[in-house]
N, C-alpha and C positions, 0 to 999 in steps of 0.2 A: 768270550772265552769258549773255545770249542772243546766240549767234553762228551765222550761216548762211554756208556756203561755196558759191560759184558759180564755174565755170571755163569758158573757151572752149578749153582745151587749152594755151594759151600764157600767159594771164593768169588769176590767181585773185583773185576779189573776196571779201573778208570783210565781211559786214554785221554790225555790232555795234550793237544797239539803243541802248545808252547813249552811243555815240560818234557815230553817224550822225544828228545832229540837224538837218542841213541837206540831207537826201536830196532835197528839192524841187529843188535845183540839178541833181542827176543826172537827175531826171525831165524837167526842162525841156531839158537839154543833149542827152540821148540817150533820147527817149521810146520808141524801138524796143527798147531794152535794159531800161529801168526803167519798169515799169507796175504801180503798186500795186493796180490793180483785178484783176490776173491772178495766178495761182499756177502756178509760182513767179513772183514779181514781178520778179526780176532774171534776164534772159536774155542773158548775155554773148556767146552765139553769134550774136546779131543785129547785131554790130558787129565791125569789124576790130580787131586788137590795137592799132594806133596810135590808133584812136578811143577806146579804153578808157583810155588813158593820159591 
């Protein structure tokens, strides 16, 4: 099971390859946080905690 953990200090995001089949929604909703062309591709520090919920 491939799992990655990303945190902004308040919110922790778990990315699980087998569960996150609709990650395109995240990319469209918060492109400043989710950018599959960059590494790491999830940067929760680029949004406020309420935006991440």
